[in-house]
C-alpha positions, 0 to 999 in steps of 0.5 A, a space after each residue: 780665208 785669204 783667197 775668199 777675202 780677196 775674191 769678195 773684195 773683187 766681187 763687191 766692185 766688179 763682175 768677174 768677167 773683167 778679170 779673165 786672168 783669175 784662176 777658175 776657182 776664184 772666178 767660180 767663187 766671185 760668180 757665187 758672191 755676185 749671186 749673193 751666196 754666203 760663205 757657208 752656201 759657197 762651201 756647200 756648193 763646192 766640192 769638199 776638197 775645194 771648200 777645205 782649201 778655202 775655209 781651212 
């Protein structure tokens, strides 16, 4: 959950392209948040293993 909160904070202020040092999974989440997806939709979009890491 901490990872998602951190990426949401970044996504609300900047587009992910300004943060090339972020890991690929964080970039993917930020891109989805910029597109307006909810946490549930992001979990559905991502593979189960990735979603379980993010959402517990």
